[in-house]
C-alpha positions in Angstrom: 3.0 -13.2 -3.3 3.5 -9.8 -4.0 6.3 -9.6 -1.2 4.3 -7.6 1.6 6.0 -8.9 4.8 3.8 -10.6 7.5 4.4 -8.0 10.1 3.0 -5.3 7.5 -0.4 -7.4 6.7 -2.5 -6.0 9.6 -1.8 -2.3 8.4 -1.9 -3.2 5.0 -5.4 -4.4 5.4 -6.4 -1.4 7.6 -5.3 1.1 5.2 -7.3 -1.1 2.1 -10.5 -1.1 4.4 -10.3 2.5 5.1 -9.0 3.6 1.4 -12.4 1.4 0.1 -14.9 3.0 1.9 -17.0 5.5 0.2 -15.9 4.3 -3.3 -19.5 4.0 -3.8 -21.0 7.1 -5.3 -24.4 6.6 -3.6 -22.6 6.4 -0.3 -21.3 9.8 1.2 -18.4 9.6 3.7 -18.7 11.6 7.1 -15.6 14.2 7.6 -14.1 11.8 9.7 -14.3 8.9 7.6 -13.0 11.0 4.8 -10.0 12.1 6.5 -9.1 8.4 7.5 -9.3 7.5 3.9 -6.7 10.0 3.1 -4.7 8.7 6.3 -4.8 5.4 5.0 -4.0 6.6 1.1 -0.8 8.6 2.8 0.1 5.7 5.0 -0.1 2.9 2.2 2.3 5.1 -0.2 4.5 5.4 2.8 4.4 1.7 3.5 4.9 0.9 -0.5 7.7 3.6 -0.5 9.4 1.6 2.1 9.2 -1.7 0.8 10.4 -0.5 -2.4 13.6 0.8 -1.0 14.1 -2.6 0.9 13.4 -4.5 -2.0 15.7 -2.0 -4.2 18.7 -2.5 -1.8 18.1 -6.3 -1.0 16.0 -8.2 -3.7 14.0 -11.5 -3.2 12.0 -13.7 -5.0 8.6 -12.0 -4.9 6.8 -9.6 -7.2 7.7 -6.7 -5.9 11.4 -7.3 -6.3 10.7 -8.6 -10.2 8.8 -5.0 -10.7 11.5 -2.8 -8.7 14.3 -4.7 -11.0 12.5 -4.4 -14.1 12.0 -0.5 -13.3 15.8 0.1 -12.6 16.6 -2.2 -16.0 14.2 -0.3 -18.3 
């Protein structure tokens, strides 16, 4: 639906799981878990940026392409 290629899904799920850890204010992250959370955020941004550039160059019939095209068209 969104347009994340199947080859990215496992990494996307890992990023989501790592980024979601510690969202509960009652749960304190260990330094290693916090570092993983930040790494996941950075990885997700890098992956999303790459996918946006691909859709900008070669749009397909998915939500990501529609959002990229809407941004370009204003």
